[in-house]
mmCIF file of the N, C-alpha and C atoms, coordinates in Angstrom:
data_MODEL
# 
_entry.id   MODEL 
# 
loop_
_atom_site.group_PDB 
_atom_site.id 
_atom_site.type_symbol 
_atom_site.label_atom_id 
_atom_site.label_alt_id 
_atom_site.label_comp_id 
_atom_site.label_asym_id 
_atom_site.label_entity_id 
_atom_site.label_seq_id 
_atom_site.pdbx_PDB_ins_code 
_atom_site.Cartn_x 
_atom_site.Cartn_y 
_atom_site.Cartn_z 
_atom_site.occupancy 
_atom_site.B_iso_or_equiv 
_atom_site.pdbx_formal_charge 
_atom_site.auth_seq_id 
_atom_site.auth_comp_id 
_atom_site.auth_asym_id 
_atom_site.auth_atom_id 
_atom_site.pdbx_PDB_model_num 
ATOM 1   N N  . MET A 1 1  ? 11.547  0.476   2.934   1.00 0.00 ? 1  MET A N  1 
ATOM 2   C CA . MET A 1 1  ? 10.667  1.194   2.042   1.00 0.00 ? 1  MET A CA 1 
ATOM 3   C C  . MET A 1 1  ? 9.792   2.126   2.880   1.00 0.00 ? 1  MET A C  1 
ATOM 4   N N  . ARG A 1 2  ? 9.682   3.364   2.433   1.00 0.00 ? 2  ARG A N  1 
ATOM 5   C CA . ARG A 1 2  ? 8.829   4.328   3.114   1.00 0.00 ? 2  ARG A CA 1 
ATOM 6   C C  . ARG A 1 2  ? 7.380   4.126   2.683   1.00 0.00 ? 2  ARG A C  1 
ATOM 7   N N  . GLY A 1 3  ? 6.461   4.610   3.486   1.00 0.00 ? 3  GLY A N  1 
ATOM 8   C CA . GLY A 1 3  ? 5.040   4.486   3.179   1.00 0.00 ? 3  GLY A CA 1 
ATOM 9   C C  . GLY A 1 3  ? 4.677   5.156   1.864   1.00 0.00 ? 3  GLY A C  1 
ATOM 10  N N  . SER A 1 4  ? 5.282   6.307   1.580   1.00 0.00 ? 4  SER A N  1 
ATOM 11  C CA . SER A 1 4  ? 4.983   7.004   0.328   1.00 0.00 ? 4  SER A CA 1 
ATOM 12  C C  . SER A 1 4  ? 5.469   6.206   -0.883  1.00 0.00 ? 4  SER A C  1 
ATOM 13  N N  . ASP A 1 5  ? 6.592   5.504   -0.727  1.00 0.00 ? 5  ASP A N  1 
ATOM 14  C CA . ASP A 1 5  ? 7.084   4.628   -1.802  1.00 0.00 ? 5  ASP A CA 1 
ATOM 15  C C  . ASP A 1 5  ? 6.110   3.479   -2.032  1.00 0.00 ? 5  ASP A C  1 
ATOM 16  N N  . PHE A 1 6  ? 5.586   2.919   -0.944  1.00 0.00 ? 6  PHE A N  1 
ATOM 17  C CA . PHE A 1 6  ? 4.616   1.829   -1.042  1.00 0.00 ? 6  PHE A CA 1 
ATOM 18  C C  . PHE A 1 6  ? 3.384   2.282   -1.830  1.00 0.00 ? 6  PHE A C  1 
ATOM 19  N N  . ILE A 1 7  ? 2.914   3.487   -1.553  1.00 0.00 ? 7  ILE A N  1 
ATOM 20  C CA . ILE A 1 7  ? 1.761   4.032   -2.274  1.00 0.00 ? 7  ILE A CA 1 
ATOM 21  C C  . ILE A 1 7  ? 2.061   4.098   -3.769  1.00 0.00 ? 7  ILE A C  1 
ATOM 22  N N  . ASP A 1 8  ? 3.222   4.631   -4.114  1.00 0.00 ? 8  ASP A N  1 
ATOM 23  C CA . ASP A 1 8  ? 3.607   4.754   -5.527  1.00 0.00 ? 8  ASP A CA 1 
ATOM 24  C C  . ASP A 1 8  ? 3.698   3.394   -6.201  1.00 0.00 ? 8  ASP A C  1 
ATOM 25  N N  . TYR A 1 9  ? 4.297   2.412   -5.527  1.00 0.00 ? 9  TYR A N  1 
ATOM 26  C CA . TYR A 1 9  ? 4.461   1.077   -6.100  1.00 0.00 ? 9  TYR A CA 1 
ATOM 27  C C  . TYR A 1 9  ? 3.114   0.391   -6.314  1.00 0.00 ? 9  TYR A C  1 
ATOM 28  N N  . VAL A 1 10 ? 2.223   0.527   -5.336  1.00 0.00 ? 10 VAL A N  1 
ATOM 29  C CA . VAL A 1 10 ? 0.903   -0.104  -5.453  1.00 0.00 ? 10 VAL A CA 1 
ATOM 30  C C  . VAL A 1 10 ? 0.095   0.581   -6.558  1.00 0.00 ? 10 VAL A C  1 
ATOM 31  N N  . LYS A 1 11 ? 0.239   1.896   -6.674  1.00 0.00 ? 11 LYS A N  1 
ATOM 32  C CA . LYS A 1 11 ? -0.454  2.634   -7.736  1.00 0.00 ? 11 LYS A CA 1 
ATOM 33  C C  . LYS A 1 11 ? 0.001   2.143   -9.109  1.00 0.00 ? 11 LYS A C  1 
ATOM 34  N N  . GLU A 1 12 ? 1.307   1.953   -9.265  1.00 0.00 ? 12 GLU A N  1 
ATOM 35  C CA . GLU A 1 12 ? 1.861   1.460   -10.531 1.00 0.00 ? 12 GLU A CA 1 
ATOM 36  C C  . GLU A 1 12 ? 1.394   0.029   -10.814 1.00 0.00 ? 12 GLU A C  1 
ATOM 37  N N  . LEU A 1 13 ? 1.381   -0.800  -9.783  1.00 0.00 ? 13 LEU A N  1 
ATOM 38  C CA . LEU A 1 13 ? 0.930   -2.181  -9.912  1.00 0.00 ? 13 LEU A CA 1 
ATOM 39  C C  . LEU A 1 13 ? -0.551  -2.238  -10.317 1.00 0.00 ? 13 LEU A C  1 
ATOM 40  N N  . ALA A 1 14 ? -1.361  -1.368  -9.737  1.00 0.00 ? 14 ALA A N  1 
ATOM 41  C CA . ALA A 1 14 ? -2.788  -1.314  -10.070 1.00 0.00 ? 14 ALA A CA 1 
ATOM 42  C C  . ALA A 1 14 ? -2.978  -0.948  -11.543 1.00 0.00 ? 14 ALA A C  1 
ATOM 43  N N  . LYS A 1 15 ? -2.190  -0.007  -12.009 1.00 0.00 ? 15 LYS A N  1 
ATOM 44  C CA . LYS A 1 15 ? -2.280  0.406   -13.409 1.00 0.00 ? 15 LYS A CA 1 
ATOM 45  C C  . LYS A 1 15 ? -1.925  -0.748  -14.343 1.00 0.00 ? 15 LYS A C  1 
ATOM 46  N N  . GLU A 1 16 ? -0.863  -1.483  -14.004 1.00 0.00 ? 16 GLU A N  1 
ATOM 47  C CA . GLU A 1 16 ? -0.435  -2.630  -14.811 1.00 0.00 ? 16 GLU A CA 1 
ATOM 48  C C  . GLU A 1 16 ? -1.504  -3.721  -14.857 1.00 0.00 ? 16 GLU A C  1 
ATOM 49  N N  . ARG A 1 17 ? -2.172  -3.938  -13.737 1.00 0.00 ? 17 ARG A N  1 
ATOM 50  C CA . ARG A 1 17 ? -3.153  -5.023  -13.620 1.00 0.00 ? 17 ARG A CA 1 
ATOM 51  C C  . ARG A 1 17 ? -4.579  -4.586  -13.954 1.00 0.00 ? 17 ARG A C  1 
ATOM 52  N N  . GLY A 1 18 ? -4.769  -3.314  -14.246 1.00 0.00 ? 18 GLY A N  1 
ATOM 53  C CA . GLY A 1 18 ? -6.094  -2.812  -14.597 1.00 0.00 ? 18 GLY A CA 1 
ATOM 54  C C  . GLY A 1 18 ? -7.048  -2.767  -13.418 1.00 0.00 ? 18 GLY A C  1 
ATOM 55  N N  . LEU A 1 19 ? -6.496  -2.521  -12.229 1.00 0.00 ? 19 LEU A N  1 
ATOM 56  C CA . LEU A 1 19 ? -7.315  -2.451  -11.014 1.00 0.00 ? 19 LEU A CA 1 
ATOM 57  C C  . LEU A 1 19 ? -7.454  -1.013  -10.549 1.00 0.00 ? 19 LEU A C  1 
ATOM 58  N N  . GLU A 1 20 ? -8.515  -0.758  -9.811  1.00 0.00 ? 20 GLU A N  1 
ATOM 59  C CA . GLU A 1 20 ? -8.709  0.571   -9.240  1.00 0.00 ? 20 GLU A CA 1 
ATOM 60  C C  . GLU A 1 20 ? -7.739  0.761   -8.072  1.00 0.00 ? 20 GLU A C  1 
ATOM 61  N N  . PHE A 1 21 ? -7.147  1.940   -7.984  1.00 0.00 ? 21 PHE A N  1 
ATOM 62  C CA . PHE A 1 21 ? -6.287  2.305   -6.864  1.00 0.00 ? 21 PHE A CA 1 
ATOM 63  C C  . PHE A 1 21 ? -6.885  3.533   -6.213  1.00 0.00 ? 21 PHE A C  1 
ATOM 64  N N  . ARG A 1 22 ? -6.892  3.519   -4.883  1.00 0.00 ? 22 ARG A N  1 
ATOM 65  C CA . ARG A 1 22 ? -7.360  4.685   -4.155  1.00 0.00 ? 22 ARG A CA 1 
ATOM 66  C C  . ARG A 1 22 ? -6.618  4.774   -2.826  1.00 0.00 ? 22 ARG A C  1 
ATOM 67  N N  . PHE A 1 23 ? -6.222  5.985   -2.457  1.00 0.00 ? 23 PHE A N  1 
ATOM 68  C CA . PHE A 1 23 ? -5.619  6.224   -1.150  1.00 0.00 ? 23 PHE A CA 1 
ATOM 69  C C  . PHE A 1 23 ? -6.416  7.321   -0.484  1.00 0.00 ? 23 PHE A C  1 
ATOM 70  N N  . ASP A 1 24 ? -6.924  7.045   0.708   1.00 0.00 ? 24 ASP A N  1 
ATOM 71  C CA . ASP A 1 24 ? -7.749  7.997   1.441   1.00 0.00 ? 24 ASP A CA 1 
ATOM 72  C C  . ASP A 1 24 ? -7.077  8.314   2.769   1.00 0.00 ? 24 ASP A C  1 
ATOM 73  N N  . GLN A 1 25 ? -6.476  9.492   2.848   1.00 0.00 ? 25 GLN A N  1 
ATOM 74  C CA . GLN A 1 25 ? -5.781  9.920   4.063   1.00 0.00 ? 25 GLN A CA 1 
ATOM 75  C C  . GLN A 1 25 ? -6.765  10.194  5.195   1.00 0.00 ? 25 GLN A C  1 
ATOM 76  N N  . THR A 1 26 ? -8.006  10.543  4.858   1.00 0.00 ? 26 THR A N  1 
ATOM 77  C CA . THR A 1 26 ? -8.978  10.889  5.897   1.00 0.00 ? 26 THR A CA 1 
ATOM 78  C C  . THR A 1 26 ? -9.599  9.660   6.540   1.00 0.00 ? 26 THR A C  1 
ATOM 79  N N  . ARG A 1 27 ? -9.478  8.512   5.890   1.00 0.00 ? 27 ARG A N  1 
ATOM 80  C CA . ARG A 1 27 ? -10.052 7.289   6.461   1.00 0.00 ? 27 ARG A CA 1 
ATOM 81  C C  . ARG A 1 27 ? -8.973  6.572   7.271   1.00 0.00 ? 27 ARG A C  1 
ATOM 82  N N  . GLY A 1 28 ? -8.731  7.072   8.432   1.00 0.00 ? 28 GLY A N  1 
ATOM 83  C CA . GLY A 1 28 ? -7.731  6.533   9.330   1.00 0.00 ? 28 GLY A CA 1 
ATOM 84  C C  . GLY A 1 28 ? -7.550  7.512   10.471  1.00 0.00 ? 28 GLY A C  1 
ATOM 85  N N  . LYS A 1 29 ? -6.972  7.062   11.520  1.00 0.00 ? 29 LYS A N  1 
ATOM 86  C CA . LYS A 1 29 ? -6.811  7.909   12.692  1.00 0.00 ? 29 LYS A CA 1 
ATOM 87  C C  . LYS A 1 29 ? -5.387  8.453   12.739  1.00 0.00 ? 29 LYS A C  1 
ATOM 88  N N  . GLY A 1 30 ? -5.237  9.723   13.011  1.00 0.00 ? 30 GLY A N  1 
ATOM 89  C CA . GLY A 1 30 ? -3.906  10.318  13.088  1.00 0.00 ? 30 GLY A CA 1 
ATOM 90  C C  . GLY A 1 30 ? -3.232  10.324  11.728  1.00 0.00 ? 30 GLY A C  1 
ATOM 91  N N  . SER A 1 31 ? -2.063  9.723   11.643  1.00 0.00 ? 31 SER A N  1 
ATOM 92  C CA . SER A 1 31 ? -1.304  9.700   10.397  1.00 0.00 ? 31 SER A CA 1 
ATOM 93  C C  . SER A 1 31 ? -1.652  8.500   9.520   1.00 0.00 ? 31 SER A C  1 
ATOM 94  N N  . HIS A 1 32 ? -2.585  7.669   9.958   1.00 0.00 ? 32 HIS A N  1 
ATOM 95  C CA . HIS A 1 32 ? -2.970  6.482   9.195   1.00 0.00 ? 32 HIS A CA 1 
ATOM 96  C C  . HIS A 1 32 ? -3.867  6.848   8.010   1.00 0.00 ? 32 HIS A C  1 
ATOM 97  N N  . GLY A 1 33 ? -3.783  6.034   6.962   1.00 0.00 ? 33 GLY A N  1 
ATOM 98  C CA . GLY A 1 33 ? -4.635  6.200   5.792   1.00 0.00 ? 33 GLY A CA 1 
ATOM 99  C C  . GLY A 1 33 ? -4.989  4.831   5.241   1.00 0.00 ? 33 GLY A C  1 
ATOM 100 N N  . THR A 1 34 ? -5.932  4.781   4.336   1.00 0.00 ? 34 THR A N  1 
ATOM 101 C CA . THR A 1 34 ? -6.382  3.509   3.774   1.00 0.00 ? 34 THR A CA 1 
ATOM 102 C C  . THR A 1 34 ? -6.061  3.455   2.292   1.00 0.00 ? 34 THR A C  1 
ATOM 103 N N  . ILE A 1 35 ? -5.516  2.305   1.867   1.00 0.00 ? 35 ILE A N  1 
ATOM 104 C CA . ILE A 1 35 ? -5.188  2.066   0.468   1.00 0.00 ? 35 ILE A CA 1 
ATOM 105 C C  . ILE A 1 35 ? -6.110  0.971   -0.055  1.00 0.00 ? 35 ILE A C  1 
ATOM 106 N N  . TRP A 1 36 ? -6.752  1.233   -1.197  1.00 0.00 ? 36 TRP A N  1 
ATOM 107 C CA . TRP A 1 36 ? -7.561  0.227   -1.871  1.00 0.00 ? 36 TRP A CA 1 
ATOM 108 C C  . TRP A 1 36 ? -6.867  -0.197  -3.152  1.00 0.00 ? 36 TRP A C  1 
ATOM 109 N N  . LEU A 1 37 ? -6.839  -1.498  -3.379  1.00 0.00 ? 37 LEU A N  1 
ATOM 110 C CA . LEU A 1 37 ? -6.356  -2.072  -4.633  1.00 0.00 ? 37 LEU A CA 1 
ATOM 111 C C  . LEU A 1 37 ? -7.477  -2.993  -5.105  1.00 0.00 ? 37 LEU A C  1 
ATOM 112 N N  . GLY A 1 38 ? -8.237  -2.522  -6.071  1.00 0.00 ? 38 GLY A N  1 
ATOM 113 C CA . GLY A 1 38 ? -9.434  -3.260  -6.463  1.00 0.00 ? 38 GLY A CA 1 
ATOM 114 C C  . GLY A 1 38 ? -10.428 -3.210  -5.311  1.00 0.00 ? 38 GLY A C  1 
ATOM 115 N N  . SER A 1 39 ? -10.891 -4.366  -4.861  1.00 0.00 ? 39 SER A N  1 
ATOM 116 C CA . SER A 1 39 ? -11.856 -4.418  -3.761  1.00 0.00 ? 39 SER A CA 1 
ATOM 117 C C  . SER A 1 39 ? -11.188 -4.705  -2.412  1.00 0.00 ? 39 SER A C  1 
ATOM 118 N N  . GLN A 1 40 ? -9.882  -4.884  -2.411  1.00 0.00 ? 40 GLN A N  1 
ATOM 119 C CA . GLN A 1 40 ? -9.173  -5.174  -1.161  1.00 0.00 ? 40 GLN A CA 1 
ATOM 120 C C  . GLN A 1 40 ? -8.519  -3.901  -0.629  1.00 0.00 ? 40 GLN A C  1 
ATOM 121 N N  . PHE A 1 41 ? -8.387  -3.826  0.688   1.00 0.00 ? 41 PHE A N  1 
ATOM 122 C CA . PHE A 1 41 ? -7.783  -2.632  1.265   1.00 0.00 ? 41 PHE A CA 1 
ATOM 123 C C  . PHE A 1 41 ? -6.881  -2.986  2.432   1.00 0.00 ? 41 PHE A C  1 
ATOM 124 N N  . THR A 1 42 ? -6.031  -2.020  2.772   1.00 0.00 ? 42 THR A N  1 
ATOM 125 C CA . THR A 1 42 ? -5.157  -2.140  3.931   1.00 0.00 ? 42 THR A CA 1 
ATOM 126 C C  . THR A 1 42 ? -4.964  -0.753  4.517   1.00 0.00 ? 42 THR A C  1 
ATOM 127 N N  . VAL A 1 43 ? -4.512  -0.701  5.754   1.00 0.00 ? 43 VAL A N  1 
ATOM 128 C CA . VAL A 1 43 ? -4.264  0.568   6.421   1.00 0.00 ? 43 VAL A CA 1 
ATOM 129 C C  . VAL A 1 43 ? -2.763  0.841   6.406   1.00 0.00 ? 43 VAL A C  1 
ATOM 130 N N  . LEU A 1 44 ? -2.401  2.029   5.959   1.00 0.00 ? 44 LEU A N  1 
ATOM 131 C CA . LEU A 1 44 ? -1.003  2.471   5.936   1.00 0.00 ? 44 LEU A CA 1 
ATOM 132 C C  . LEU A 1 44 ? -0.751  3.269   7.209   1.00 0.00 ? 44 LEU A C  1 
ATOM 133 N N  . PRO A 1 45 ? 0.190   2.828   8.051   1.00 0.00 ? 45 PRO A N  1 
ATOM 134 C CA . PRO A 1 45 ? 0.431   3.500   9.329   1.00 0.00 ? 45 PRO A CA 1 
ATOM 135 C C  . PRO A 1 45 ? 0.869   4.962   9.180   1.00 0.00 ? 45 PRO A C  1 
ATOM 136 N N  . ASP A 1 46 ? 1.869   5.245   8.378   1.00 0.00 ? 46 ASP A N  1 
ATOM 137 C CA . ASP A 1 46 ? 2.361   6.608   8.211   1.00 0.00 ? 46 ASP A CA 1 
ATOM 138 C C  . ASP A 1 46 ? 3.134   6.676   6.904   1.00 0.00 ? 46 ASP A C  1 
ATOM 139 N N  . ALA A 1 47 ? 2.684   7.512   5.997   1.00 0.00 ? 47 ALA A N  1 
ATOM 140 C CA . ALA A 1 47 ? 3.297   7.592   4.665   1.00 0.00 ? 47 ALA A CA 1 
ATOM 141 C C  . ALA A 1 47 ? 4.711   8.161   4.710   1.00 0.00 ? 47 ALA A C  1 
ATOM 142 N N  . ARG A 1 48 ? 5.067   8.857   5.778   1.00 0.00 ? 48 ARG A N  1 
ATOM 143 C CA . ARG A 1 48 ? 6.390   9.493   5.844   1.00 0.00 ? 48 ARG A CA 1 
ATOM 144 C C  . ARG A 1 48 ? 7.460   8.595   6.457   1.00 0.00 ? 48 ARG A C  1 
ATOM 145 N N  . LYS A 1 49 ? 7.052   7.560   7.159   1.00 0.00 ? 49 LYS A N  1 
ATOM 146 C CA . LYS A 1 49 ? 8.016   6.729   7.885   1.00 0.00 ? 49 LYS A CA 1 
ATOM 147 C C  . LYS A 1 49 ? 8.358   5.440   7.149   1.00 0.00 ? 49 LYS A C  1 
ATOM 148 N N  . GLU A 1 50 ? 9.465   4.846   7.556   1.00 0.00 ? 50 GLU A N  1 
ATOM 149 C CA . GLU A 1 50 ? 9.925   3.564   7.017   1.00 0.00 ? 50 GLU A CA 1 
ATOM 150 C C  . GLU A 1 50 ? 8.999   2.455   7.528   1.00 0.00 ? 50 GLU A C  1 
ATOM 151 N N  . LEU A 1 51 ? 8.596   1.554   6.626   1.00 0.00 ? 51 LEU A N  1 
ATOM 152 C CA . LEU A 1 51 ? 7.739   0.431   7.015   1.00 0.00 ? 51 LEU A CA 1 
ATOM 153 C C  . LEU A 1 51 ? 8.601   -0.729  7.507   1.00 0.00 ? 51 LEU A C  1 
ATOM 154 N N  . LYS A 1 52 ? 8.185   -1.362  8.590   1.00 0.00 ? 52 LYS A N  1 
ATOM 155 C CA . LYS A 1 52 ? 8.894   -2.536  9.089   1.00 0.00 ? 52 LYS A CA 1 
ATOM 156 C C  . LYS A 1 52 ? 8.561   -3.732  8.207   1.00 0.00 ? 52 LYS A C  1 
ATOM 157 N N  . LYS A 1 53 ? 9.443   -4.728  8.221   1.00 0.00 ? 53 LYS A N  1 
ATOM 158 C CA . LYS A 1 53 ? 9.276   -5.919  7.369   1.00 0.00 ? 53 LYS A CA 1 
ATOM 159 C C  . LYS A 1 53 ? 7.925   -6.591  7.571   1.00 0.00 ? 53 LYS A C  1 
ATOM 160 N N  . GLY A 1 54 ? 7.574   -6.833  8.815   1.00 0.00 ? 54 GLY A N  1 
ATOM 161 C CA . GLY A 1 54 ? 6.320   -7.529  9.118   1.00 0.00 ? 54 GLY A CA 1 
ATOM 162 C C  . GLY A 1 54 ? 5.101   -6.718  8.725   1.00 0.00 ? 54 GLY A C  1 
ATOM 163 N N  . THR A 1 55 ? 5.178   -5.406  8.917   1.00 0.00 ? 55 THR A N  1 
ATOM 164 C CA . THR A 1 55 ? 4.072   -4.529  8.530   1.00 0.00 ? 55 THR A CA 1 
ATOM 165 C C  . THR A 1 55 ? 3.892   -4.551  7.023   1.00 0.00 ? 55 THR A C  1 
ATOM 166 N N  . LEU A 1 56 ? 4.988   -4.457  6.292   1.00 0.00 ? 56 LEU A N  1 
ATOM 167 C CA . LEU A 1 56 ? 4.950   -4.497  4.836   1.00 0.00 ? 56 LEU A CA 1 
ATOM 168 C C  . LEU A 1 56 ? 4.372   -5.828  4.340   1.00 0.00 ? 56 LEU A C  1 
ATOM 169 N N  . ALA A 1 57 ? 4.817   -6.926  4.929   1.00 0.00 ? 57 ALA A N  1 
ATOM 170 C CA . ALA A 1 57 ? 4.324   -8.253  4.532   1.00 0.00 ? 57 ALA A CA 1 
ATOM 171 C C  . ALA A 1 57 ? 2.820   -8.374  4.800   1.00 0.00 ? 57 ALA A C  1 
ATOM 172 N N  . GLY A 1 58 ? 2.377   -7.883  5.936   1.00 0.00 ? 58 GLY A N  1 
ATOM 173 C CA . GLY A 1 58 ? 0.957   -7.938  6.279   1.00 0.00 ? 58 GLY A CA 1 
ATOM 174 C C  . GLY A 1 58 ? 0.101   -7.090  5.346   1.00 0.00 ? 58 GLY A C  1 
ATOM 175 N N  . MET A 1 59 ? 0.596   -5.912  5.009   1.00 0.00 ? 59 MET A N  1 
ATOM 176 C CA . MET A 1 59 ? -0.136  -5.035  4.097   1.00 0.00 ? 59 MET A CA 1 
ATOM 177 C C  . MET A 1 59 ? -0.243  -5.673  2.710   1.00 0.00 ? 59 MET A C  1 
ATOM 178 N N  . CYS A 1 60 ? 0.837   -6.273  2.249   1.00 0.00 ? 60 CYS A N  1 
ATOM 179 C CA . CYS A 1 60 ? 0.822   -6.956  0.954   1.00 0.00 ? 60 CYS A CA 1 
ATOM 180 C C  . CYS A 1 60 ? -0.163  -8.119  0.969   1.00 0.00 ? 60 CYS A C  1 
ATOM 181 N N  . ARG A 1 61 ? -0.166  -8.869  2.055   1.00 0.00 ? 61 ARG A N  1 
ATOM 182 C CA . ARG A 1 61 ? -1.081  -10.003 2.191   1.00 0.00 ? 61 ARG A CA 1 
ATOM 183 C C  . ARG A 1 61 ? -2.542  -9.522  2.131   1.00 0.00 ? 61 ARG A C  1 
ATOM 184 N N  . GLN A 1 62 ? -2.837  -8.421  2.794   1.00 0.00 ? 62 GLN A N  1 
ATOM 185 C CA . GLN A 1 62 ? -4.199  -7.893  2.794   1.00 0.00 ? 62 GLN A CA 1 
ATOM 186 C C  . GLN A 1 62 ? -4.630  -7.404  1.410   1.00 0.00 ? 62 GLN A C  1 
ATOM 187 N N  . LEU A 1 63 ? -3.666  -6.937  0.615   1.00 0.00 ? 63 LEU A N  1 
ATOM 188 C CA . LEU A 1 63 ? -3.979  -6.466  -0.738  1.00 0.00 ? 63 LEU A CA 1 
ATOM 189 C C  . LEU A 1 63 ? -3.942  -7.589  -1.770  1.00 0.00 ? 63 LEU A C  1 
ATOM 190 N N  . GLY A 1 64 ? -3.487  -8.764  -1.357  1.00 0.00 ? 64 GLY A N  1 
ATOM 191 C CA . GLY A 1 64 ? -3.435  -9.900  -2.270  1.00 0.00 ? 64 GLY A CA 1 
ATOM 192 C C  . GLY A 1 64 ? -2.262  -9.834  -3.234  1.00 0.00 ? 64 GLY A C  1 
ATOM 193 N N  . ILE A 1 65 ? -1.169  -9.201  -2.806  1.00 0.00 ? 65 ILE A N  1 
ATOM 194 C CA . ILE A 1 65 ? 0.035   -9.129  -3.633  1.00 0.00 ? 65 ILE A CA 1 
ATOM 195 C C  . ILE A 1 65 ? 1.207   -9.695  -2.859  1.00 0.00 ? 65 ILE A C  1 
ATOM 196 N N  . LYS A 1 66 ? 2.284   -9.967  -3.547  1.00 0.00 ? 66 LYS A N  1 
ATOM 197 C CA . LYS A 1 66 ? 3.497   -10.474 -2.921  1.00 0.00 ? 66 LYS A CA 1 
ATOM 198 C C  . LYS A 1 66 ? 4.487   -9.334  -2.764  1.00 0.00 ? 66 LYS A C  1 
ATOM 199 N N  . PRO A 1 67 ? 5.245   -9.289  -1.658  1.00 0.00 ? 67 PRO A N  1 
ATOM 200 C CA . PRO A 1 67 ? 6.238   -8.214  -1.492  1.00 0.00 ? 67 PRO A CA 1 
ATOM 201 C C  . PRO A 1 67 ? 7.234   -8.135  -2.649  1.00 0.00 ? 67 PRO A C  1 
ATOM 202 N N  . HIS A 1 68 ? 7.553   -9.280  -3.278  1.00 0.00 ? 68 HIS A N  1 
ATOM 203 C CA . HIS A 1 68 ? 8.508   -9.226  -4.392  1.00 0.00 ? 68 HIS A CA 1 
ATOM 204 C C  . HIS A 1 68 ? 7.894   -8.576  -5.631  1.00 0.00 ? 68 HIS A C  1 
ATOM 205 N N  . ASP A 1 69 ? 6.551   -8.448  -5.696  1.00 0.00 ? 69 ASP A N  1 
ATOM 206 C CA . ASP A 1 69 ? 5.908   -7.714  -6.788  1.00 0.00 ? 69 ASP A CA 1 
ATOM 207 C C  . ASP A 1 69 ? 6.294   -6.245  -6.777  1.00 0.00 ? 69 ASP A C  1 
ATOM 208 N N  . LEU A 1 70 ? 6.676   -5.745  -5.610  1.00 0.00 ? 70 LEU A N  1 
ATOM 209 C CA . LEU A 1 70 ? 7.012   -4.331  -5.456  1.00 0.00 ? 70 LEU A CA 1 
ATOM 210 C C  . LEU A 1 70 ? 8.497   -4.054  -5.676  1.00 0.00 ? 70 LEU A C  1 
ATOM 211 N N  . ARG A 1 71 ? 9.307   -5.060  -5.630  1.00 0.00 ? 71 ARG A N  1 
ATOM 212 C CA . ARG A 1 71 ? 10.752  -4.855  -5.767  1.00 0.00 ? 71 ARG A CA 1 
ATOM 213 C C  . ARG A 1 71 ? 11.128  -4.536  -7.208  1.00 0.00 ? 71 ARG A C  1 
ATOM 214 N N  . GLY A 1 72 ? 12.168  -3.767  -7.346  1.00 0.00 ? 72 GLY A N  1 
ATOM 215 C CA . GLY A 1 72 ? 12.670  -3.441  -8.672  1.00 0.00 ? 72 GLY A CA 1 
ATOM 216 C C  . GLY A 1 72 ? 11.871  -2.357  -9.370  1.00 0.00 ? 72 GLY A C  1 
ATOM 217 N N  . ARG A 1 73 ? 11.047  -1.660  -8.646  1.00 0.00 ? 73 ARG A N  1 
ATOM 218 C CA . ARG A 1 73 ? 10.262  -0.563  -9.243  1.00 0.00 ? 73 ARG A CA 1 
ATOM 219 C C  . ARG A 1 73 ? 10.896  0.746   -8.894  1.00 0.00 ? 73 ARG A C  1 
# 
């Protein structure tokens, strides 16, 4: 899954759950950006690149969601 796909999936999930979604490209160094889902946040390494399994799992854990919540979207 690419970083941009992750953003889209989390945005859709936030809408379904009635949570605030925000992505701030300026809050990060270089190509990094910050994603907020409700009051929880995580740092997205690069929206253009493929996310590694462990990185994806860690980001999901920080947002309080399960990776399988994003599948099938």
